Backbone and ligand atoms as CSV (ligand in chain L), in Angstrom:
chain,resi,resn,atom,element,x,y,z
A,1,MET,N,N,10.641,-3.590,28.888
A,1,MET,CA,C,9.449,-4.105,28.158
A,1,MET,C,C,8.373,-2.925,27.990
A,2,ALA,N,N,8.013,-2.640,26.766
A,2,ALA,CA,C,7.130,-1.575,26.455
A,2,ALA,C,C,5.697,-1.822,27.090
A,3,GLN,N,N,5.093,-0.807,27.572
A,3,GLN,CA,C,3.784,-1.027,28.231
A,3,GLN,C,C,2.905,-0.325,27.257
A,4,PHE,N,N,1.987,-1.104,26.820
A,4,PHE,CA,C,0.911,-0.726,25.720
A,4,PHE,C,C,-0.424,-0.715,26.432
A,5,ARG,N,N,-1.285,0.242,26.086
A,5,ARG,CA,C,-2.606,0.301,26.411
A,5,ARG,C,C,-3.421,0.211,25.184
A,6,GLU,N,N,-4.524,-0.668,25.281
A,6,GLU,CA,C,-5.419,-0.702,24.159
A,6,GLU,C,C,-6.255,0.587,24.104
A,7,ILE,N,N,-6.528,1.125,22.926
A,7,ILE,CA,C,-7.256,2.350,22.753
A,7,ILE,C,C,-8.266,2.130,21.633
A,8,THR,N,N,-9.430,2.804,21.659
A,8,THR,CA,C,-10.419,2.714,20.484
A,8,THR,C,C,-9.952,3.666,19.447
A,9,PRO,N,N,-10.450,3.422,18.192
A,9,PRO,CA,C,-10.138,4.295,17.102
A,9,PRO,C,C,-10.447,5.764,17.453
A,10,SER,N,N,-11.481,5.952,18.143
A,10,SER,CA,C,-11.949,7.279,18.631
A,10,SER,C,C,-10.952,7.976,19.556
A,11,GLU,N,N,-10.217,7.154,20.266
A,11,GLU,CA,C,-9.207,7.794,21.155
A,11,GLU,C,C,-7.887,8.079,20.446
A,12,LEU,N,N,-7.704,7.672,19.193
A,12,LEU,CA,C,-6.537,8.061,18.491
A,12,LEU,C,C,-6.606,9.510,18.148
A,13,SER,N,N,-5.600,10.266,18.713
A,13,SER,CA,C,-5.704,11.679,18.630
A,13,SER,C,C,-4.496,12.061,17.689
A,14,ASP,N,N,-3.789,11.225,17.180
A,14,ASP,CA,C,-2.740,11.704,16.125
A,14,ASP,C,C,-3.418,12.169,14.814
A,15,ASN,N,N,-2.811,12.970,14.284
A,15,ASN,CA,C,-3.307,13.675,12.957
A,15,ASN,C,C,-2.760,12.535,11.942
A,16,PRO,N,N,-3.844,12.029,11.131
A,16,PRO,CA,C,-3.413,10.940,10.196
A,16,PRO,C,C,-2.497,11.413,9.165
A,17,PHE,N,N,-2.513,12.579,8.741
A,17,PHE,CA,C,-1.591,13.145,7.680
A,17,PHE,C,C,-0.161,13.006,8.162
A,18,THR,N,N,0.036,13.484,9.481
A,18,THR,CA,C,1.451,13.510,10.020
A,18,THR,C,C,1.804,12.124,10.306
A,19,LEU,N,N,0.941,11.226,10.908
A,19,LEU,CA,C,1.151,10.031,11.389
A,19,LEU,C,C,1.675,9.162,10.114
A,20,ILE,N,N,1.052,9.165,8.966
A,20,ILE,CA,C,1.279,8.365,7.980
A,20,ILE,C,C,2.449,8.999,7.004
A,21,GLY,N,N,2.205,10.252,6.703
A,21,GLY,CA,C,3.085,10.896,5.732
A,21,GLY,C,C,4.318,11.351,6.187
A,22,GLU,N,N,4.373,11.675,7.454
A,22,GLU,CA,C,5.677,12.212,8.053
A,22,GLU,C,C,6.369,11.251,9.027
A,23,ASP,N,N,5.511,10.704,9.941
A,23,ASP,CA,C,6.196,9.797,10.845
A,23,ASP,C,C,6.528,8.430,10.242
A,24,TRP,N,N,5.779,8.102,9.196
A,24,TRP,CA,C,5.803,6.821,8.552
A,24,TRP,C,C,5.307,5.602,9.337
A,25,MET,N,N,5.389,4.514,8.845
A,25,MET,CA,C,4.927,3.265,9.560
A,25,MET,C,C,5.542,2.045,8.990
A,26,ALA,N,N,5.818,1.057,9.807
A,26,ALA,CA,C,6.389,-0.241,9.496
A,26,ALA,C,C,5.161,-1.196,9.179
A,27,VAL,N,N,5.077,-1.545,7.974
A,27,VAL,CA,C,4.007,-2.606,7.610
A,27,VAL,C,C,4.569,-3.962,7.738
A,28,THR,N,N,4.003,-4.645,8.604
A,28,THR,CA,C,4.642,-6.048,9.103
A,28,THR,C,C,3.648,-7.216,8.880
A,29,ALA,N,N,4.111,-8.224,8.451
A,29,ALA,CA,C,3.206,-9.387,8.292
A,29,ALA,C,C,3.989,-10.679,8.389
A,30,ALA,N,N,3.300,-11.748,8.697
A,30,ALA,CA,C,4.038,-13.091,8.808
A,30,ALA,C,C,3.492,-14.125,7.859
A,31,ALA,N,N,4.379,-14.882,7.337
A,31,ALA,CA,C,3.842,-15.916,6.392
A,31,ALA,C,C,4.941,-17.163,6.519
A,32,LYS,N,N,4.424,-18.279,6.576
A,32,LYS,CA,C,5.251,-19.498,6.499
A,32,LYS,C,C,6.412,-19.339,7.701
A,33,GLY,N,N,6.054,-18.925,8.841
A,33,GLY,CA,C,6.979,-18.907,9.841
A,33,GLY,C,C,7.990,-17.771,9.837
A,34,ARG,N,N,7.874,-16.976,8.842
A,34,ARG,CA,C,8.783,-15.778,8.711
A,34,ARG,C,C,8.046,-14.455,8.781
A,35,VAL,N,N,8.806,-13.435,9.180
A,35,VAL,CA,C,8.247,-12.056,9.242
A,35,VAL,C,C,8.932,-11.091,8.415
A,36,ASN,N,N,8.274,-10.301,7.693
A,36,ASN,CA,C,9.077,-9.185,6.968
A,36,ASN,C,C,8.222,-7.858,7.189
A,37,THR,N,N,9.037,-6.893,7.057
A,37,THR,CA,C,8.476,-5.438,7.276
A,37,THR,C,C,9.047,-4.619,6.320
A,38,MET,N,N,8.316,-3.446,5.986
A,38,MET,CA,C,8.780,-2.475,5.137
A,38,MET,C,C,8.230,-1.044,5.657
A,39,THR,N,N,8.798,-0.039,5.184
A,39,THR,CA,C,8.290,1.328,5.536
A,39,THR,C,C,7.278,1.692,4.502
A,40,ALA,N,N,6.355,2.365,5.106
A,40,ALA,CA,C,5.347,2.936,4.123
A,40,ALA,C,C,4.848,4.370,4.625
A,41,SER,N,N,4.821,5.389,3.659
A,41,SER,CA,C,4.345,6.552,3.924
A,41,SER,C,C,3.134,6.907,3.090
A,42,TRP,N,N,2.589,6.044,2.523
A,42,TRP,CA,C,1.293,6.248,1.705
A,42,TRP,C,C,0.337,5.373,2.344
A,43,GLY,N,N,-0.902,5.933,2.654
A,43,GLY,CA,C,-1.968,5.016,3.315
A,43,GLY,C,C,-3.067,6.012,3.800
A,44,GLY,N,N,-3.945,5.431,4.566
A,44,GLY,CA,C,-5.006,6.263,5.214
A,44,GLY,C,C,-5.709,5.462,6.366
A,45,VAL,N,N,-6.464,6.117,7.000
A,45,VAL,CA,C,-7.290,5.440,8.097
A,45,VAL,C,C,-8.715,6.209,7.900
A,46,GLY,N,N,-9.605,5.472,8.282
A,46,GLY,CA,C,-10.993,6.082,8.138
A,46,GLY,C,C,-12.151,4.960,8.287
A,47,ILE,N,N,-13.218,5.240,7.733
A,47,ILE,CA,C,-14.338,4.294,7.943
A,47,ILE,C,C,-14.730,3.671,6.610
A,48,LEU,N,N,-14.997,2.453,6.502
A,48,LEU,CA,C,-15.470,1.833,5.262
A,48,LEU,C,C,-16.331,0.632,5.653
A,49,TRP,N,N,-17.420,0.362,4.945
A,49,TRP,CA,C,-18.242,-0.801,5.284
A,49,TRP,C,C,-18.579,-0.700,6.681
A,50,GLY,N,N,-18.781,0.533,7.167
A,50,GLY,CA,C,-19.109,0.564,8.590
A,50,GLY,C,C,-18.037,0.185,9.646
A,51,LEU,N,N,-16.962,0.009,9.221
A,51,LEU,CA,C,-15.743,-0.407,10.013
A,51,LEU,C,C,-14.564,0.633,10.116
A,52,PRO,N,N,-13.998,0.691,11.185
A,52,PRO,CA,C,-12.690,1.435,11.088
A,52,PRO,C,C,-11.622,0.697,10.274
A,53,VAL,N,N,-11.026,1.351,9.353
A,53,VAL,CA,C,-10.160,0.677,8.426
A,53,VAL,C,C,-8.908,1.417,8.304
A,54,ALA,N,N,-7.804,0.671,7.881
A,54,ALA,CA,C,-6.614,1.393,7.526
A,54,ALA,C,C,-6.217,0.810,5.998
A,55,THR,N,N,-5.708,1.693,5.265
A,55,THR,CA,C,-5.430,1.236,3.933
A,55,THR,C,C,-3.898,1.554,3.715
A,56,VAL,N,N,-3.342,0.482,3.058
A,56,VAL,CA,C,-1.894,0.710,2.633
A,56,VAL,C,C,-1.815,0.419,1.128
A,57,TYR,N,N,-0.790,1.044,0.490
A,57,TYR,CA,C,-0.595,0.848,-0.949
A,57,TYR,C,C,0.862,0.240,-1.173
A,58,ILE,N,N,0.861,-0.927,-1.580
A,58,ILE,CA,C,2.121,-1.590,-1.684
A,58,ILE,C,C,2.523,-1.970,-3.156
A,59,ARG,N,N,3.563,-1.707,-3.592
A,59,ARG,CA,C,4.090,-2.023,-4.985
A,59,ARG,C,C,4.274,-3.514,-5.048
A,60,PRO,N,N,3.941,-4.145,-6.323
A,60,PRO,CA,C,3.950,-5.516,-6.326
A,60,PRO,C,C,5.419,-6.184,-6.083
A,61,GLN,N,N,6.428,-5.409,-6.354
A,61,GLN,CA,C,7.839,-5.978,-6.230
A,61,GLN,C,C,8.240,-6.075,-4.858
A,62,ARG,N,N,7.568,-5.474,-3.866
A,62,ARG,CA,C,7.959,-5.455,-2.504
A,62,ARG,C,C,7.834,-6.959,-1.887
A,63,TYR,N,N,8.922,-7.293,-1.208
A,63,TYR,CA,C,8.870,-8.684,-0.540
A,63,TYR,C,C,7.650,-8.759,0.472
A,64,THR,N,N,7.548,-7.648,1.159
A,64,THR,CA,C,6.483,-7.598,2.259
A,64,THR,C,C,5.024,-7.882,1.503
A,65,ARG,N,N,4.964,-7.659,0.245
A,65,ARG,CA,C,3.677,-7.803,-0.500
A,65,ARG,C,C,3.400,-9.314,-0.502
A,66,GLU,N,N,4.361,-10.209,-0.523
A,66,GLU,CA,C,4.174,-11.666,-0.546
A,66,GLU,C,C,3.621,-12.046,0.855
A,67,PHE,N,N,4.182,-11.373,1.847
A,67,PHE,CA,C,3.754,-11.774,3.166
A,67,PHE,C,C,2.406,-11.343,3.423
A,68,ILE,N,N,2.058,-10.139,2.983
A,68,ILE,CA,C,0.612,-9.634,3.175
A,68,ILE,C,C,-0.347,-10.501,2.377
A,69,ASP,N,N,0.086,-10.946,1.297
A,69,ASP,CA,C,-0.871,-11.679,0.463
A,69,ASP,C,C,-1.118,-13.104,1.108
A,70,GLN,N,N,-0.189,-13.606,1.725
A,70,GLN,CA,C,-0.223,-14.915,2.259
A,70,GLN,C,C,-0.873,-14.967,3.795
A,71,SER,N,N,-1.024,-13.769,4.346
A,71,SER,CA,C,-1.472,-13.682,5.672
A,71,SER,C,C,-2.946,-13.128,5.835
A,72,VAL,N,N,-3.598,-13.290,6.908
A,72,VAL,CA,C,-4.907,-12.799,7.073
A,72,VAL,C,C,-4.838,-11.397,7.717
A,73,SER,N,N,-3.706,-11.012,8.159
A,73,SER,CA,C,-3.593,-9.775,8.881
A,73,SER,C,C,-2.237,-9.118,8.654
A,74,PHE,N,N,-2.060,-7.966,9.022
A,74,PHE,CA,C,-0.866,-7.174,9.064
A,74,PHE,C,C,-1.034,-6.216,10.193
A,75,SER,N,N,0.203,-5.616,10.474
A,75,SER,CA,C,0.226,-4.511,11.533
A,75,SER,C,C,0.933,-3.346,10.864
A,76,LEU,N,N,0.546,-2.075,11.523
A,76,LEU,CA,C,1.164,-0.900,11.186
A,76,LEU,C,C,1.845,-0.392,12.493
A,77,SER,N,N,3.118,-0.328,12.450
A,77,SER,CA,C,3.725,0.158,13.727
A,77,SER,C,C,4.260,1.524,13.457
A,78,VAL,N,N,4.084,2.443,14.424
A,78,VAL,CA,C,4.582,3.739,14.347
A,78,VAL,C,C,5.535,3.995,15.419
A,79,PHE,N,N,6.667,4.765,15.181
A,79,PHE,CA,C,7.685,4.934,16.081
A,79,PHE,C,C,7.886,6.362,16.342
A,80,ASP,N,N,8.751,6.582,17.528
A,80,ASP,CA,C,9.130,7.989,17.752
A,80,ASP,C,C,10.439,8.224,16.985
A,81,ALA,N,N,10.829,9.513,17.005
A,81,ALA,CA,C,11.921,9.915,16.157
A,81,ALA,C,C,13.168,9.167,16.351
A,82,ALA,N,N,13.299,8.535,17.528
A,82,ALA,CA,C,14.679,7.812,17.775
A,82,ALA,C,C,14.820,6.678,16.812
A,83,HIS,N,N,13.769,6.272,16.175
A,83,HIS,CA,C,13.774,5.048,15.330
A,83,HIS,C,C,13.778,5.422,13.734
A,84,ARG,N,N,13.898,6.723,13.553
A,84,ARG,CA,C,13.904,7.163,12.131
A,84,ARG,C,C,14.759,6.457,11.298
A,85,ALA,N,N,16.039,6.218,11.701
A,85,ALA,CA,C,17.078,5.664,10.870
A,85,ALA,C,C,16.674,4.201,10.522
A,86,THR,N,N,16.057,3.505,11.547
A,86,THR,CA,C,15.651,2.208,11.311
A,86,THR,C,C,14.546,2.136,10.244
A,87,LEU,N,N,13.616,3.174,10.239
A,87,LEU,CA,C,12.555,3.218,9.234
A,87,LEU,C,C,13.201,3.392,7.809
A,88,SER,N,N,14.101,4.278,7.795
A,88,SER,CA,C,14.820,4.419,6.518
A,88,SER,C,C,15.437,3.245,5.985
A,89,TYR,N,N,16.057,2.436,6.929
A,89,TYR,CA,C,16.663,1.170,6.429
A,89,TYR,C,C,15.564,0.172,6.057
A,90,PHE,N,N,14.436,0.154,6.803
A,90,PHE,CA,C,13.392,-0.728,6.399
A,90,PHE,C,C,12.829,-0.420,4.958
A,91,GLY,N,N,13.011,0.828,4.641
A,91,GLY,CA,C,12.432,1.443,3.386
A,91,GLY,C,C,13.495,1.432,2.309
A,92,SER,N,N,14.650,0.944,2.560
A,92,SER,CA,C,15.597,1.106,1.307
A,92,SER,C,C,16.335,-0.251,1.061
A,93,VAL,N,N,16.171,-1.198,2.023
A,93,VAL,CA,C,16.608,-2.491,1.804
A,93,VAL,C,C,15.531,-3.590,1.791
A,94,SER,N,N,15.530,-4.618,0.948
A,94,SER,CA,C,14.649,-5.612,0.983
A,94,SER,C,C,14.866,-6.757,1.750
A,95,GLY,N,N,13.922,-7.302,2.359
A,95,GLY,CA,C,14.045,-8.455,3.099
A,95,GLY,C,C,14.520,-9.749,2.337
A,96,ARG,N,N,14.479,-9.534,1.020
A,96,ARG,CA,C,14.956,-10.590,0.185
A,96,ARG,C,C,16.568,-10.638,0.256
A,97,ASP,N,N,17.079,-9.426,0.598
A,97,ASP,CA,C,18.537,-9.362,0.565
A,97,ASP,C,C,19.243,-9.296,2.016
A,98,ALA,N,N,18.379,-9.151,2.941
A,98,ALA,CA,C,18.953,-9.050,4.355
A,98,ALA,C,C,18.007,-9.391,5.321
A,99,ASP,N,N,18.411,-9.787,6.563
A,99,ASP,CA,C,17.458,-10.033,7.614
A,99,ASP,C,C,17.261,-8.663,8.371
A,100,LYS,N,N,16.393,-7.863,7.810
A,100,LYS,CA,C,16.281,-6.529,8.206
A,100,LYS,C,C,15.964,-6.398,9.674
A,101,ILE,N,N,15.072,-7.207,10.217
A,101,ILE,CA,C,14.595,-7.107,11.573
A,101,ILE,C,C,15.778,-7.431,12.597
A,102,LYS,N,N,16.478,-8.505,12.197
A,102,LYS,CA,C,17.624,-8.844,13.092
A,102,LYS,C,C,18.625,-7.754,13.060
A,103,GLU,N,N,18.910,-7.249,11.930
A,103,GLU,CA,C,19.883,-6.028,11.723
A,103,GLU,C,C,19.475,-4.817,12.574
A,104,SER,N,N,18.132,-4.618,12.586
A,104,SER,CA,C,17.605,-3.392,13.221
A,104,SER,C,C,17.759,-3.463,14.714
A,105,GLY,N,N,17.763,-4.731,15.297
A,105,GLY,CA,C,17.738,-4.823,16.797
A,105,GLY,C,C,16.367,-4.722,17.434
A,106,LEU,N,N,15.380,-4.435,16.569
A,106,LEU,CA,C,14.065,-4.357,17.218
A,106,LEU,C,C,13.517,-5.636,17.552
A,107,THR,N,N,12.499,-5.657,18.298
A,107,THR,CA,C,11.863,-6.889,18.960
A,107,THR,C,C,10.512,-7.142,18.359
A,108,VAL,N,N,10.414,-8.371,17.730
A,108,VAL,CA,C,9.089,-8.757,17.157
A,108,VAL,C,C,8.196,-9.356,18.315
A,109,ALA,N,N,7.009,-8.724,18.477
A,109,ALA,CA,C,6.109,-9.364,19.387
A,109,ALA,C,C,4.834,-9.862,18.505
A,110,TYR,N,N,4.054,-10.539,19.145
A,110,TYR,CA,C,2.808,-11.035,18.512
A,110,TYR,C,C,1.577,-10.803,19.184
A,111,ASP,N,N,0.530,-10.429,18.457
A,111,ASP,CA,C,-0.765,-10.314,18.959
A,111,ASP,C,C,-1.585,-11.372,18.199
A,112,GLY,N,N,-1.783,-12.541,18.831
A,112,GLY,CA,C,-2.280,-13.703,18.087
A,112,GLY,C,C,-1.186,-14.084,17.123
A,113,GLU,N,N,-1.643,-14.058,15.869
A,113,GLU,CA,C,-0.780,-14.359,14.816
A,113,GLU,C,C,-0.006,-13.290,14.248
A,114,THR,N,N,-0.368,-11.996,14.633
A,114,THR,CA,C,0.038,-10.901,13.956
A,114,THR,C,C,1.294,-10.264,14.534
A,115,PRO,N,N,2.386,-10.123,13.848
A,115,PRO,CA,C,3.677,-9.667,14.375
A,115,PRO,C,C,3.724,-8.072,14.426
A,116,TYR,N,N,4.332,-7.554,15.401
A,116,TYR,CA,C,4.458,-6.131,15.517
A,116,TYR,C,C,5.738,-5.817,16.248
A,117,PHE,N,N,5.994,-4.563,16.506
A,117,PHE,CA,C,7.234,-4.219,17.175
A,117,PHE,C,C,6.982,-3.642,18.493
A,118,SER,N,N,7.757,-4.250,19.469
A,118,SER,CA,C,7.640,-3.903,20.827
A,118,SER,C,C,8.058,-2.379,21.074
A,119,GLU,N,N,8.886,-1.976,20.336
A,119,GLU,CA,C,9.473,-0.640,20.375
A,119,GLU,C,C,8.647,0.540,19.815
A,120,ALA,N,N,7.498,0.089,19.214
A,120,ALA,CA,C,6.573,1.022,18.480
A,120,ALA,C,C,5.933,1.921,19.535
A,121,ARG,N,N,5.531,3.071,19.150
A,121,ARG,CA,C,4.715,3.975,20.086
A,121,ARG,C,C,3.244,3.802,19.876
A,122,LEU,N,N,2.864,3.189,18.748
A,122,LEU,CA,C,1.556,3.060,18.378
A,122,LEU,C,C,1.481,1.757,17.379
A,123,VAL,N,N,0.483,0.834,17.485
A,123,VAL,CA,C,0.414,-0.224,16.577
A,123,VAL,C,C,-1.110,-0.403,16.151
A,124,LEU,N,N,-1.356,-0.457,14.935
A,124,LEU,CA,C,-2.714,-0.763,14.391
A,124,LEU,C,C,-2.645,-2.206,13.756
A,125,PHE,N,N,-3.552,-3.007,14.386
A,125,PHE,CA,C,-3.703,-4.375,13.915
A,125,PHE,C,C,-4.796,-4.500,12.905
A,126,CYS,N,N,-4.408,-5.002,11.741
A,126,CYS,CA,C,-5.508,-4.918,10.638
A,126,CYS,C,C,-5.814,-6.285,10.080
A,127,ARG,N,N,-6.984,-6.676,9.922
A,127,ARG,CA,C,-7.432,-7.865,9.271
A,127,ARG,C,C,-7.825,-7.554,7.948
A,128,LYS,N,N,-7.168,-8.258,6.957
A,128,LYS,CA,C,-7.296,-7.898,5.559
A,128,LYS,C,C,-8.790,-8.104,5.143
A,129,LEU,N,N,-9.352,-7.098,4.472
A,129,LEU,CA,C,-10.770,-7.047,3.951
A,129,LEU,C,C,-10.764,-7.103,2.494
A,130,TYR,N,N,-9.735,-6.369,1.946
A,130,TYR,CA,C,-9.967,-6.047,0.388
A,130,TYR,C,C,-8.609,-5.874,-0.147
A,131,ARG,N,N,-8.342,-6.365,-1.387
A,131,ARG,CA,C,-7.187,-6.121,-2.056
A,131,ARG,C,C,-7.486,-5.785,-3.526
A,132,GLN,N,N,-6.923,-4.722,-4.072
A,132,GLN,CA,C,-7.107,-4.348,-5.458
A,132,GLN,C,C,-5.871,-3.823,-6.157
A,133,GLU,N,N,-5.561,-4.228,-7.195
A,133,GLU,CA,C,-4.465,-3.758,-8.016
A,133,GLU,C,C,-4.986,-2.518,-8.763
A,134,MET,N,N,-4.153,-1.467,-8.649
A,134,MET,CA,C,-4.483,-0.230,-9.491
A,134,MET,C,C,-4.310,-0.582,-10.873
A,135,LYS,N,N,-5.188,0.162,-11.724
A,135,LYS,CA,C,-5.162,-0.089,-13.144
A,135,LYS,C,C,-4.973,1.345,-13.806
A,136,PRO,N,N,-4.114,1.420,-14.841
A,136,PRO,CA,C,-3.821,2.714,-15.562
A,136,PRO,C,C,-5.191,3.380,-15.995
A,137,GLU,N,N,-6.075,2.479,-16.482
A,137,GLU,CA,C,-7.320,3.104,-17.060
A,137,GLU,C,C,-8.177,3.677,-16.030
A,138,SER,N,N,-7.963,3.523,-14.803
A,138,SER,CA,C,-8.814,3.955,-13.731
A,138,SER,C,C,-8.291,5.278,-13.225
A,139,PHE,N,N,-7.235,5.824,-13.685
A,139,PHE,CA,C,-6.755,7.157,-13.342
A,139,PHE,C,C,-7.521,8.113,-14.050
A,140,VAL,N,N,-7.989,9.182,-13.200
A,140,VAL,CA,C,-8.735,10.265,-13.824
A,140,VAL,C,C,-7.650,11.213,-14.222
A,141,ASP,N,N,-6.637,11.492,-13.340
A,141,ASP,CA,C,-5.539,12.409,-13.490
A,141,ASP,C,C,-4.402,11.426,-14.106
A,142,THR,N,N,-4.279,11.410,-15.479
A,142,THR,CA,C,-3.331,10.561,-15.979
A,142,THR,C,C,-1.888,10.913,-15.806
A,143,ALA,N,N,-1.719,12.257,-15.497
A,143,ALA,CA,C,-0.365,12.657,-15.228
A,143,ALA,C,C,0.286,11.802,-14.065
A,144,LEU,N,N,-0.552,11.293,-13.169
A,144,LEU,CA,C,-0.009,10.526,-12.091
A,144,LEU,C,C,0.487,9.077,-12.607
A,145,VAL,N,N,0.025,8.653,-13.688
A,145,VAL,CA,C,0.577,7.525,-14.278
A,145,VAL,C,C,2.013,7.706,-14.750
A,146,ARG,N,N,2.177,8.863,-15.503
A,146,ARG,CA,C,3.493,9.194,-15.972
A,146,ARG,C,C,4.343,9.513,-14.926
A,147,GLN,N,N,3.860,10.062,-13.770
A,147,GLN,CA,C,4.714,10.511,-12.682
A,147,GLN,C,C,5.249,9.327,-11.855
A,148,TRP,N,N,4.312,8.402,-11.619
A,148,TRP,CA,C,4.680,7.338,-10.606
A,148,TRP,C,C,4.844,5.973,-11.158
A,149,TYR,N,N,4.341,5.697,-12.346
A,149,TYR,CA,C,4.436,4.332,-12.848
A,149,TYR,C,C,5.079,3.977,-14.185
A,150,LEU,N,N,6.340,4.624,-14.218
A,150,LEU,CA,C,7.094,4.387,-15.503
A,150,LEU,C,C,7.400,2.946,-15.653
A,151,GLU,N,N,7.541,2.213,-14.505
A,151,GLU,CA,C,7.757,0.765,-14.494
A,151,GLU,C,C,6.392,-0.171,-14.582
A,152,ARG,N,N,5.367,0.664,-14.647
A,152,ARG,CA,C,4.073,-0.139,-14.690
A,152,ARG,C,C,3.865,-1.016,-13.454
A,153,ASP,N,N,4.531,-0.615,-12.300
A,153,ASP,CA,C,4.361,-1.320,-11.084
A,153,ASP,C,C,3.317,-0.605,-10.155
A,154,TYR,N,N,2.096,-0.720,-10.614
A,154,TYR,CA,C,0.988,-0.124,-10.076
A,154,TYR,C,C,0.750,-0.705,-8.612
A,155,HIS,N,N,0.567,0.231,-7.698
A,155,HIS,CA,C,0.268,-0.133,-6.281
A,155,HIS,C,C,-0.856,-1.128,-6.216
A,156,ILE,N,N,-0.787,-1.964,-5.145
A,156,ILE,CA,C,-1.833,-2.817,-4.755
A,156,ILE,C,C,-2.386,-2.203,-3.552
A,157,MET,N,N,-3.739,-1.998,-3.497
A,157,MET,CA,C,-4.416,-1.405,-2.367
A,157,MET,C,C,-4.927,-2.475,-1.429
A,158,TYR,N,N,-4.460,-2.420,-0.101
A,158,TYR,CA,C,-5.152,-3.376,0.847
A,158,TYR,C,C,-5.751,-2.578,1.890
A,159,VAL,N,N,-7.129,-2.918,1.992
A,159,VAL,CA,C,-7.857,-2.329,3.139
A,159,VAL,C,C,-8.043,-3.330,4.233
A,160,GLY,N,N,-7.608,-2.816,5.460
A,160,GLY,CA,C,-7.695,-3.757,6.572
A,160,GLY,C,C,-8.667,-3.227,7.600
A,161,ALA,N,N,-9.375,-4.094,8.270
A,161,ALA,CA,C,-10.212,-3.611,9.316
A,161,ALA,C,C,-9.296,-3.461,10.603
A,162,VAL,N,N,-9.385,-2.310,11.191
A,162,VAL,CA,C,-8.466,-2.023,12.364
A,162,VAL,C,C,-9.234,-2.653,13.493
A,163,GLU,N,N,-8.674,-3.753,13.900
A,163,GLU,CA,C,-9.294,-4.626,14.975
A,163,GLU,C,C,-8.881,-4.299,16.449
A,164,LYS,N,N,-7.621,-3.671,16.443
A,164,LYS,CA,C,-7.021,-3.330,17.830
A,164,LYS,C,C,-6.028,-2.243,17.560
A,165,ILE,N,N,-5.945,-1.408,18.560
A,165,ILE,CA,C,-4.882,-0.442,18.472
A,165,ILE,C,C,-4.234,-0.391,19.829
A,166,LEU,N,N,-2.858,-0.465,19.829
A,166,LEU,CA,C,-2.069,-0.327,21.047
A,166,LEU,C,C,-1.325,0.962,21.046
A,167,ARG,N,N,-1.369,1.639,22.200
A,167,ARG,CA,C,-0.473,2.928,22.239
A,167,ARG,C,C,0.325,2.731,23.422
A,168,ARG,N,N,1.487,3.108,23.301
A,168,ARG,CA,C,2.473,3.067,24.413
A,168,ARG,C,C,2.132,4.051,25.516
A,169,GLU,N,N,2.150,3.658,26.708
A,169,GLU,CA,C,1.929,4.596,27.807
A,169,GLU,C,C,3.078,5.481,28.139
L,1,FMN,C1,C,9.694,6.816,3.682
L,1,FMN,C2,C,9.331,5.711,2.776
L,1,FMN,C3,C,8.132,5.380,2.533
L,1,FMN,C4,C,7.878,4.302,1.581
L,1,FMN,N1,N,6.355,4.102,1.371
L,1,FMN,C5,C,6.215,3.104,0.656
L,1,FMN,C6,C,4.752,2.759,0.401
L,1,FMN,O1,O,3.870,3.447,0.830
L,1,FMN,N2,N,4.522,1.723,-0.545
L,1,FMN,C7,C,5.499,0.896,-1.110
L,1,FMN,O2,O,5.114,0.077,-1.892
L,1,FMN,N3,N,6.710,1.152,-0.768
L,1,FMN,C8,C,7.162,2.278,0.012
L,1,FMN,N4,N,8.388,2.455,0.270
L,1,FMN,C9,C,9.523,1.603,-0.280
L,1,FMN,C10,C,9.689,0.206,0.635
L,1,FMN,O3,O,9.640,0.484,2.004
L,1,FMN,C11,C,11.011,-0.392,0.102
L,1,FMN,O4,O,11.029,-0.660,-1.231
L,1,FMN,C12,C,11.479,-1.558,0.985
L,1,FMN,O5,O,12.825,-1.715,0.922
L,1,FMN,C13,C,10.686,-2.778,0.679
L,1,FMN,O6,O,11.147,-3.848,1.479
L,1,FMN,P1,P,10.771,-5.374,1.216
L,1,FMN,O7,O,11.194,-5.795,-0.234
L,1,FMN,O8,O,11.406,-6.098,2.333
L,1,FMN,O9,O,9.349,-5.444,1.439
L,1,FMN,C14,C,8.822,3.656,1.141
L,1,FMN,C15,C,10.003,3.797,1.495
L,1,FMN,C16,C,10.491,4.881,2.346
L,1,FMN,C17,C,11.809,5.118,2.707
């Protein structure tokens, strides 16, 4: 059983660019008694509205998007390198087509109502504060629209208040 210690946002020593962009994270949420997860490598952490926040960007077609929309919270689980293949799997197969979590062999734990993974090395628990769909007319650099949104599947931005952080000891 993993031993976690709760830390404050100020105690988080990971480089956020490495943490999100290179280590990736499993975005996990529960709805209607089910749990789904997907890999994300776009996002951020910082301060907004005077609160520590984490932001994720989820395309509308993701099955996980439905879970995040229906829940009050989501978690961001970060793993060590041993779980890289699992994160690739979570990021290439949809929960609509497979029971990804069962296939992965990972263990879902709960903090209150919020699911996360016991095997993670770091977990951020986020209470949803804000949801906004990106709009093409809002892009200042319109090359990004051509580069990333040929299908017009503009990301939805979710800002969550980071209410708890668990770090594996
Ligand atoms: C490394 C990596 C990073 C990804 N980052 C994101 C992301 O930030 N936002 C997103 O919408 N999809 C991202 N994806 C794609 C989803 O993880 C992928 O479509 C997944 O299968 C969705 O699963 P779901 O349908 O069960 O939600 C990423 C995939 C990989 C492999």
